[in-house]
C-alpha positions as CSV (number, residue, x, y, z in Angstrom):
1,M,16.9,-43.1,-61.5
2,Q,15.6,-42.2,-58.1
3,K,12.0,-41.2,-57.9
4,T,10.9,-37.8,-56.2
5,F,9.7,-38.2,-52.6
6,S,6.3,-36.7,-52.0
7,P,4.8,-37.2,-48.6
8,K,1.1,-38.5,-48.4
9,G,-1.5,-37.0,-45.9
10,K,-1.3,-39.5,-43.7
11,E,2.3,-39.3,-43.2
12,I,2.3,-35.5,-42.2
13,T,2.8,-34.9,-38.5
14,R,2.0,-31.7,-37.1
15,N,3.9,-30.1,-34.0
16,W,3.0,-27.2,-32.1
17,H,5.5,-24.2,-31.6
18,V,5.0,-21.5,-29.0
19,I,7.0,-18.2,-29.8
20,D,7.2,-15.0,-27.6
21,A,7.1,-12.0,-29.7
22,S,8.4,-9.8,-26.6
23,G,11.2,-7.7,-28.0
24,V,11.3,-9.4,-31.5
25,P,11.2,-7.2,-34.6
26,L,7.9,-7.8,-36.6
27,G,9.5,-8.9,-39.8
28,R,11.9,-11.6,-38.2
29,L,9.1,-12.8,-36.3
30,A,6.8,-13.1,-39.5
31,S,9.4,-14.9,-41.3
32,Q,10.3,-17.4,-38.8
33,V,6.4,-18.1,-38.2
34,A,5.8,-18.5,-42.1
35,Q,8.4,-20.8,-42.4
36,L,7.2,-23.0,-39.6
37,L,3.5,-22.6,-41.1
38,R,4.5,-23.8,-44.4
39,G,6.6,-26.8,-43.3
40,K,9.8,-25.4,-44.8
41,H,11.9,-26.5,-41.9
42,K,11.1,-30.4,-42.4
43,P,12.9,-32.7,-44.5
44,T,9.4,-33.8,-46.1
45,F,8.4,-30.4,-47.2
46,A,6.4,-30.2,-50.6
47,P,5.2,-26.9,-52.0
48,H,2.0,-28.2,-52.9
49,L,0.9,-30.0,-49.6
50,D,0.3,-28.4,-46.3
51,S,2.8,-30.0,-44.0
52,G,3.4,-27.2,-41.6
53,D,3.1,-27.0,-38.0
54,H,0.7,-25.1,-35.7
55,V,2.3,-21.9,-34.1
56,V,1.1,-20.1,-31.3
57,V,2.6,-16.6,-30.8
58,L,2.1,-14.8,-27.6
59,N,2.7,-11.2,-26.2
60,A,1.7,-9.7,-29.6
61,T,1.4,-6.1,-27.7
62,N,5.1,-6.2,-27.4
63,V,6.3,-6.9,-30.6
64,V,9.0,-4.3,-32.0
65,L,9.0,-2.3,-35.0
66,T,12.3,-0.9,-36.2
67,G,13.1,2.7,-37.2
68,A,10.2,5.2,-37.4
69,K,7.8,2.3,-38.9
70,I,5.5,2.6,-35.9
71,D,4.7,6.2,-36.9
72,Q,5.2,6.0,-40.6
73,K,3.8,2.6,-41.7
74,T,0.0,2.6,-42.7
75,Y,-2.5,-0.2,-43.4
76,Y,-5.1,0.4,-46.0
77,R,-8.3,-1.1,-46.9
78,H,-11.4,-0.4,-49.0
79,S,-14.9,-1.5,-48.6
80,G,-15.6,-1.5,-52.4
81,Y,-18.0,1.4,-52.1
82,P,-17.6,5.0,-53.1
83,G,-15.7,6.9,-50.2
84,G,-14.7,3.6,-48.6
85,F,-11.2,4.0,-48.3
86,R,-9.7,3.7,-44.9
87,A,-6.0,4.1,-43.6
88,T,-5.0,3.2,-40.1
89,S,-1.5,3.4,-38.7
90,V,0.3,0.7,-37.1
91,R,0.7,2.4,-33.6
92,S,-3.2,2.6,-33.5
93,E,-3.5,-1.0,-34.8
94,L,-1.2,-2.3,-32.2
95,S,-3.2,-0.4,-29.4
96,K,-6.5,-1.7,-30.5
97,R,-5.7,-5.2,-31.8
98,P,-2.0,-6.2,-31.8
99,E,-2.8,-9.8,-33.1
100,R,-3.7,-8.2,-36.6
101,V,-0.4,-6.8,-37.0
102,I,1.4,-10.0,-36.5
103,E,-1.3,-11.9,-38.6
104,R,-1.0,-9.2,-41.5
105,A,2.7,-9.5,-41.8
106,V,2.7,-13.4,-41.9
107,R,-0.1,-13.4,-44.4
108,G,2.0,-11.3,-46.6
109,M,4.6,-14.0,-46.4
110,V,2.6,-17.2,-47.2
111,P,1.4,-18.1,-50.6
112,K,-1.6,-16.0,-51.8
113,T,-3.6,-19.3,-52.7
114,A,-6.2,-21.5,-51.2
115,L,-3.1,-23.5,-49.6
116,G,-1.7,-20.2,-48.0
117,K,-5.2,-19.9,-46.5
118,Q,-5.2,-23.3,-45.1
119,Q,-1.7,-22.7,-43.6
120,L,-2.9,-19.4,-42.0
121,G,-5.5,-21.4,-40.2
122,H,-2.7,-22.9,-38.0
123,L,-1.4,-19.6,-36.8
124,H,-2.9,-18.8,-33.3
125,V,-1.8,-15.1,-32.2
126,Y,-2.6,-13.6,-28.6
127,A,-2.0,-10.4,-27.2
128,G,-1.0,-11.7,-23.6
129,N,1.0,-14.5,-22.0
130,T,-1.7,-17.0,-22.0
131,H,-3.4,-19.3,-24.5
132,P,-6.1,-22.0,-24.7
133,H,-3.8,-24.4,-26.5
134,Q,-1.8,-25.6,-23.5
135,G,-3.2,-29.2,-23.9
136,Q,-1.8,-29.5,-27.4
137,V,1.6,-27.7,-26.8
138,A,2.0,-30.1,-23.8
139,Q,1.1,-33.0,-25.6
140,A,3.6,-32.2,-28.4
141,A,6.4,-31.7,-25.8
142,T,6.1,-34.9,-24.1
143,G,5.9,-36.7,-27.4
144,A,9.0,-35.2,-28.5
145,E,10.5,-36.1,-25.3
146,E,9.3,-39.8,-25.5
147,A,10.8,-39.9,-29.3
148,T,14.4,-38.8,-28.1
149,S,14.7,-41.0,-25.2
């Protein structure tokens, strides 16, 4: 009888992935990012552990919504007070804070638990083409090259 493999915290390695959101549909981008955050692309995936990688998403302003979603899709929130209901269209959210559109789409695709919140901490979304994680991404790239040579 074979025992079920479960990775230990020390055995988990985190890589950095940089994804360009230019021209990519929002849902396809979010599902790809969620899989990387959860670690489902790794053979050592365990649903009860945070074994995912860090993901840097660039050019959030250039993400694409198909069909008429840019005008019809609405985000809702409530402050908890009477009259505290607010609705925001995706078009206005993309113009003001494009990072939040991607973060919200990815948040809907990770578990709604403490583990999901921990995994969302590894998501880094930027409206433009630059990011402050160049050192980590470069280090991960050189580490991957050394491992293959």
